[in-house]
C-alpha positions, 0 to 999 in steps of 0.5 A: 294298871298293873306293872310288868317286869317285861313290857312284852308281857303287857302287849296282849292287853292293848290288842283290842284297842289297837284293833279298834283303832286299826278298824277306824283307819282301814274301815275293813276288819280283815285289813285291820287285823293285818295291820294290828299283826304288822304292828305287833311284829314291828313292836316285838322286833323293835322292843330295844327301841322302846323306853321302859317307863314310858306309855307302851300303848302310845308307842304301839298306836304310833307304830300302827298309825305309821304302818297304816300311812306307809301302806296308803303311800305304797298302794297309791303308787301301785297299778291295779292289774287284776287280770295280769295283763300289764304284768304280762307285758313287762319283761327284761332280757336277762342281764347275765347274757352279756356277762356270759358273752363277755366271759367267752369273749375274754377266753377267746381273745386270750388265745389270739397271738400278741399281734392280733390282740394288739391290733384289736385293742388299738383299732377296735377298743381305743378307736385309733385309725389304721394309720395311727395303729400302724405307726404305733406298731411300727408296721405298714398300714396294710399290715395293720389292716390285714392283722385286724382282719385276721384277728377278727376272723380268728375271734369269730372262729374261736367264738363259733360265730360267722363274720358280722354276727352279733355276740349276743345275737337276736333273741332266740325263740326259747328266750322270747318264750321265757320272756312271754313274747312268742306263741310257744311256751318254754318247757 
């Protein structure tokens, strides 16, 4: 065999044998051609790992074989869904809704008075009872309850919510349409 200065120059010589090997593995000419193409791309991008002076054809066959079996393992885990019915029923509510709601909450929380922030942190965030919070703040229990109630009402007002409303709210018709869960389609 002719000696090449750069092993990349030798690559085209091996394509017919790679194709024959790929056809024997896949039993499909189109899949075999895709496999050979994937092999050439992987070899080309990893030539720095090839040891000059060793058998290039053996290295290429190893890449092809590994690509074939990796593909087989991957397709074994895939679900056949030619009509898209299964995929159409899968959806996730966007993660950014919670982050946006939390950012709105922080802006509103920062606008509360120090007394209101304090009671909400003690009672709401840390879970202390009104009695415990009142003791920590040095006020009567009724004052702690009153501050917490006023703080919650002010927070709802700043967020444009009614008392008891969920920060993230129920799925709106638009959200449901985007997720593919309603009769109408989003624009």
